[in-house]
C-alpha positions as CSV (number, residue, x, y, z in Angstrom):
1,X,-19.5,40.0,-65.1
2,X,-19.2,36.3,-65.4
3,X,-21.8,33.8,-64.1
4,X,-21.2,32.0,-60.8
5,X,-19.4,28.6,-61.2
6,X,-21.6,26.7,-58.8
7,X,-18.5,24.8,-57.9
8,X,-17.8,22.1,-55.4
9,X,-14.1,21.4,-54.7
10,X,-12.0,19.0,-52.7
11,X,-8.2,19.1,-52.5
12,X,-5.6,16.9,-50.9
13,X,-1.8,17.0,-50.6
14,X,-0.4,13.6,-51.7
15,X,3.1,12.6,-50.5
16,X,4.2,11.4,-53.9
17,X,5.8,13.0,-57.0
18,X,3.5,14.5,-59.6
19,X,4.5,11.9,-62.2
20,X,3.4,9.1,-59.9
21,X,0.1,10.8,-59.1
22,X,-0.6,11.5,-62.8
23,X,0.1,7.9,-63.8
24,X,-2.2,6.4,-61.1
25,X,-4.8,9.2,-61.7
26,X,-5.1,8.5,-65.4
27,X,-4.0,4.8,-65.9
28,X,-5.5,3.2,-62.8
29,X,-8.9,4.8,-62.4
30,X,-10.5,1.5,-61.7
31,X,-8.6,1.4,-58.4
32,X,-9.7,4.8,-57.0
33,X,-12.5,6.5,-59.1
34,X,-15.4,5.4,-56.9
35,X,-15.5,5.1,-53.1
36,X,-15.1,1.5,-52.0
37,X,-17.0,-0.8,-51.9
38,X,-18.1,0.6,-55.3
39,X,-15.8,0.0,-58.2
40,X,-15.3,1.5,-61.6
41,X,-14.3,-0.1,-64.9
42,X,-13.0,2.0,-67.8
43,X,-14.8,0.9,-70.9
44,X,-13.3,3.4,-73.3
45,X,-11.1,6.6,-73.2
46,X,-10.0,8.8,-76.1
47,X,-7.7,11.1,-74.2
48,X,-8.0,14.4,-76.1
49,X,-10.4,17.3,-76.3
50,X,-13.6,16.0,-77.8
51,X,-12.7,12.4,-77.1
52,X,-15.3,10.1,-75.5
53,X,-14.9,8.6,-72.0
54,X,-17.1,5.7,-71.0
55,X,-16.9,4.1,-67.6
56,X,-19.3,1.9,-65.6
57,X,-19.6,2.0,-61.8
58,X,-20.7,-1.1,-60.0
59,X,-22.2,-1.0,-56.5
60,X,-22.0,-3.7,-53.8
61,X,-25.7,-4.6,-54.2
62,X,-25.6,-5.1,-57.9
63,X,-26.0,-1.5,-58.9
64,X,-24.8,-0.6,-62.4
65,X,-24.2,3.1,-63.3
66,X,-22.9,4.0,-66.7
67,X,-20.8,7.2,-66.7
68,X,-20.4,8.7,-70.1
69,X,-18.8,11.9,-70.9
70,X,-16.6,13.9,-73.4
71,X,-13.2,15.3,-72.6
72,X,-13.1,19.1,-72.9
73,X,-9.4,19.2,-72.1
74,X,-6.5,16.8,-71.6
75,X,-3.3,18.6,-70.5
76,X,-0.9,15.7,-70.1
77,X,0.7,15.6,-66.6
78,X,-1.5,18.4,-65.3
79,X,-5.3,18.1,-65.7
80,X,-8.2,16.6,-67.5
81,X,-11.7,18.0,-67.8
82,X,-14.9,16.3,-68.8
83,X,-18.6,16.9,-69.0
84,X,-21.7,14.7,-69.1
85,X,-23.5,17.4,-71.1
86,X,-22.2,15.8,-74.3
87,X,-21.9,12.0,-75.0
88,X,-21.3,9.7,-77.9
89,X,-20.7,11.5,-81.2
90,X,-21.3,15.0,-79.7
91,X,-24.9,14.2,-78.7
92,X,-26.5,16.5,-76.1
93,X,-27.3,14.9,-72.8
94,X,-29.0,16.1,-69.6
95,X,-26.0,18.1,-68.2
96,X,-25.1,17.6,-64.6
97,X,-21.6,18.9,-64.3
98,X,-18.2,19.7,-65.7
99,X,-15.5,17.7,-63.8
100,X,-12.0,19.0,-63.5
101,X,-9.2,16.9,-62.0
102,X,-5.8,18.5,-61.7
103,X,-2.4,18.1,-60.0
104,X,0.4,20.5,-59.3
105,X,3.8,20.1,-57.5
106,X,3.8,21.3,-53.9
107,X,6.8,20.9,-51.7
108,X,7.9,17.3,-51.9
109,X,4.5,16.1,-53.0
110,X,1.6,16.8,-55.2
111,X,-1.5,18.9,-54.7
112,X,-4.6,17.1,-56.1
113,X,-7.7,19.1,-56.7
114,X,-11.0,17.9,-58.0
115,X,-13.8,20.3,-59.0
116,X,-17.4,19.8,-60.0
117,X,-18.9,22.8,-61.8
118,X,-22.7,22.8,-62.2
119,X,-25.0,24.7,-64.5
120,X,-27.1,26.0,-61.6
121,X,-27.3,26.2,-57.8
122,X,-30.0,23.6,-57.6
123,X,-27.8,20.8,-59.2
124,X,-24.8,21.9,-57.1
125,X,-26.9,21.5,-53.9
126,X,-28.2,18.2,-55.2
127,X,-24.6,17.0,-55.7
128,X,-23.8,18.2,-52.1
129,X,-26.7,16.3,-50.8
130,X,-25.8,13.2,-52.7
131,X,-22.5,13.2,-50.7
132,X,-20.1,15.0,-52.9
133,X,-17.6,15.9,-50.1
134,X,-17.6,12.4,-48.5
135,X,-17.5,10.6,-51.9
136,X,-14.9,12.7,-53.7
137,X,-12.8,12.9,-50.5
138,X,-12.9,9.1,-50.3
139,X,-11.7,8.8,-53.9
140,X,-8.9,11.3,-53.2
141,X,-7.9,9.2,-50.1
142,X,-7.9,6.1,-52.3
143,X,-5.7,7.8,-54.9
144,X,-3.4,9.1,-52.2
145,X,-3.1,5.7,-50.6
146,X,-2.0,4.0,-53.8
147,X,0.5,6.8,-54.7
148,X,2.0,7.1,-51.2
149,X,2.3,3.4,-50.6
150,X,4.0,2.8,-53.9
151,X,6.3,5.9,-53.6
152,X,7.3,4.8,-50.1
153,X,8.2,1.3,-51.4
154,X,10.7,2.7,-53.9
């Protein structure tokens, strides 16, 4: 019997083709990765399993939050998976979650799903309390807004 995933999930149907959603999802993270008025800057990405990902999130009141992780999977056009349990040159870190961002064709659009898997129920509940649903839903809405407005303009 496998251990529980302690997973939080949001999903959204985006009225844009998967190729468009993937492009925006992976190449324009600075436009949708954090709920506005926060913003993100990609500092480094090595898009392969074991590759480092470093981003910095900036808040409206001068907050600066580094977000460092390692990619566990990079399946071009379908999903990427990262964790903050490993950083730098495979250095252990205080693990919080494994993040999974994936897309799949659905009808005339794309089903976007984002998951946060936690090592335990306590950190999962902490993430819920921090505003997981509202925050990750806002990011999905920002991603959808970019994709849908640009697809409609074509």
